[in-house]
DOMIGU-340101 format. One record per residue (C-alpha): chain; residue in one letter; residue number from 0; x, y, z. Coordinates in steps of 0.1 Angstrom, whole numbers, plus 5000, padded with zeros to 4 digits. Layout:
BEGIN
   mol   type   seq     c1     c2     c3
     A      A   NUM      X      Y      Z
...
//
This chain:
BEGIN
   mol   type   seq     c1     c2     c3
     A      M     0   4194   9552   0281
     A      T     1   4187   9560   0318
     A      P     2   4197   9538   0344
     A      V     3   4162   9527   0352
     A      Q     4   4157   9517   0315
     A      K     5   4189   9497   0319
     A      D     6   4178   9478   0349
     A      E     7   4142   9473   0335
     A      G     8   4157   9443   0314
     A      S     9   4177   9424   0340
     A      G    10   4149   9404   0346
     A      Y    11   4147   9389   0319
     A      E    12   4183   9376   0312
     A      Y    13   4175   9360   0347
     A      F    14   4145   9344   0329
     A      G    15   4164   9332   0302
     A      M    16   4190   9312   0324
     A      S    17   4166   9297   0341
     A      L    18   4147   9286   0312
     A      N    19   4180   9274   0295
     A      F    20   4187   9254   0330
     A      A    21   4153   9236   0329
     A      I    22   4155   9233   0290
     A      A    23   4188   9216   0296
     A      I    24   4175   9189   0322
     A      L    25   4142   9180   0300
     A      L    26   4162   9178   0264
     A      F    27   4189   9153   0282
     A      G    28   4166   9136   0306
     A      A    29   4143   9131   0270
     A      G    30   4174   9118   0251
     A      G    31   4185   9094   0276
     A      W    32   4144   9086   0274
     A      F    33   4145   9075   0242
     A      L    34   4180   9057   0247
     A      D    35   4162   9039   0276
     A      G    36   4132   9028   0253
     A      W    37   4159   9018   0221
     A      L    38   4180   8998   0245
     A      H    39   4154   8981   0266
     A      T    40   4166   8991   0302
     A      V    41   4154   9006   0334
     A      P    42   4148   9043   0335
     A      L    43   4188   9045   0343
     A      F    44   4198   9068   0309
     A      A    45   4170   9094   0317
     A      I    46   4178   9101   0358
     A      V    47   4219   9100   0338
     A      G    48   4209   9124   0314
     A      A    49   4191   9149   0335
     A      F    50   4215   9145   0360
     A      V    51   4240   9156   0330
     A      G    52   4214   9183   0316
     A      G    53   4214   9193   0354
     A      F    54   4251   9201   0351
     A      A    55   4253   9216   0316
     A      G    56   4231   9240   0326
     A      F    57   4244   9248   0360
     A      M    58   4279   9253   0340
     A      S    59   4263   9275   0319
     A      I    60   4247   9296   0346
     A      Y    61   4285   9296   0359
     A      Y    62   4301   9307   0330
     A      R    63   4275   9334   0321
     A      V    64   4276   9347   0357
     A      K    65   4312   9348   0355
     A      R    66   4317   9366   0323
     A      D    67   4293   9395   0338
     A      T    68   4308   9399   0369
     A      A    69   4347   9401   0346
     A      A    70   4329   9426   0328
     A      K    71   4310   9449   0352
     A      G    72   4351   9449   0366
     A      G    73   4350   9421   0394
     A      E    74   4326   9440   0413
     A      G    75   4314   9421   0444
     A      R    76   4314   9414   0477
     A      R    77   4345   9431   0493
     A      R    78   4361   9408   0522
     A      G    79   4381   9422   0555
     A      G    80   4382   9460   0557
     A      E    81   4386   9472   0524
//
């Protein structure tokens, strides 16, 4: 596989991460919305669920990027005169 072919699929990985983030927010928000309907409360649990989903989605992206960076040997921005 040439380097050009290898880079063609990298965009799909980022799209998958963004889709994972959005679905986490929607699912947790929907779960909170159903819980609000069941308990007859204001949309407290829907808002909390959306924030929990956002946090879960962010942490998923964070650990994925951390794992991918470690797999590439820790390549990244160099500091100082290195």
